[in-house]
Steps between C-alpha positions, in 0.01 A plus 500: 500500500640152575165325545445445131870420436480212745138405421351606831132587526579786748773620732590228747666727755277804535521682833127549547362232736297254283333208664517300175880475550470398864763239589451298811843479664523333839466834677219626273305180540528526877404866502196415284413219741498744784264731309264225415506375858400849605211499257387165648518653843284797398635734775806669642810623318739328271840675468739430205831683476780491247785707360449740207432295186442172679162448315259612770265685263500223244407264781208720600374536144522127458283461818246757374476314175402178691232659720134422442313837472189322603653427844767766560498865418856623506638852521867534395661816649854620425596727786715808501600727791147566626354585844235316695202682367609458134540130533125474583418706199714277279348187636150631444583605141668167429168327583312751277354708773479885500779647704534866406385752753396222734605521866658213685191388685290479182783311320503239773120473484509464119764233513328304769167513316666389177677208665174392680324504165769281345474246778111500461551403129747218586811694410780649706749786470874467449733798529849458354741782584814499284812703593390482859838628620380847394223494753538711819442331830177693534380375158585145594296541814206619303518181295505301816190679622323398179554137596262564798205502258303189578154348438428271796814287510610557138771748406380734223843589362826325455824674414819393324800733563772474234824703542875525512701362795493826690124448562591212738691749714178715510301199618754416773462843664336510847180670388432228234422225757130490418576466131753222554234314697273501194762382250420138428797444265812682391764413238811662350546442136873455426695476178519190272792261499706421189283207392180705544656791304555283200157344526345856530680619182400192304147535631462861384657415164265213460204732554589689178562192284885454542621203320871512577593810299702658639671207671618575859798313635498358859788736585289804377222393746753484780637847402145645496443370856824653611413832352143516634518310834180318405278811512224476236496873401883506458480181297239659270700818455824312418342239271308773306824689438686176421250404235514845349883493489490151345257626229718793425803265482311247280566225747300180558692372802537675833809425711672618810699776326179658362338495847806647667528772234147613531510476883810718500321753274202512726723551812677781332181669396352468856814648647563777246321827566542849361678753725172619653438161640169479308457240226399652168176363366555185292873497585487129555363442153784684325751210467254273325352770288846633407612158401192459281534833339866462427490139368389485140483126513263505799282762326499267196376218711234720650394588146492136402259433790261751352498340157152383552381857577435784267810703423355823618424350854856359529652835393287679758617259779864560411445875486337496845794296630745763365296782642487331841875445498557860409279618777663284759851604398384864519364451855815329607710785369285764673528305827874494469530882461236589760748514793729785613852335514604725788215440739350170385148655528247417240436807286233348277198280563548144391175304505 
């Protein structure tokens, strides 16, 4: 909605990790340096940890974008709660090898043959495991065993393990001694400071053609840092909502009061649940959608944005918006009445 209003080429604060928006804060530059150092070493494990939303996946995708496919064949694996046998199947599948109905011994033979062939052609294999905190100790041990593949004195596979801070606790357990001995570098990615937070916001806005509209006061940048603690994903979420609220309010300058208002709304949404304790689908979108649907002036501005489109297309978009709002309000109402007041047990299924 607000992209055209402010003259942006796209959304500057989307939540999906996009390497084109990568911002090299001090911490992110150092984490990237560790990954690049690991590539230069061509062996062992590199471990990068960071809190939820710290930018780990964006970091990985930025690295993947830099890799020369003529030298490195990378497999990017996002782990879930899987056992030791399944991790081998996922690794094989990530490298494009058949893994269904193949026993463990044959999987290992396939992987080794594949990696030897890569080495023979002047390439090498890189395995990147994201969300490594979900791996069981047995699955981590299987990954360590894969690092035993060698051709003469050359390691055939290198692994980068990316996860949340609890993965460090897994690594420090007594039975992970052999893995720790093969970790050549480890780094924890922390939040950005206030100066980096401002630079990060300006960087992402610059990527979509921001030319000072809306203007952002220095105090607003400070308030954003205070609300988000310098965590990139939190910054993206807050700034996206802030731009939407500013568009609805027909504002071209963002100050402290706007940041605090949006921050307060988001905290209330995150802390408000229906009696069943389960959030109704789309519940967090209701405030913004309700404000849009009940504000004739905001709807007029939305219509003005579509002046360059055919009238039928614009009317269809507005109709879909109204249908979406109606559906969300209906779901929220159903969730609110799906609880027996006397027992507090859910009597309906809220998905």
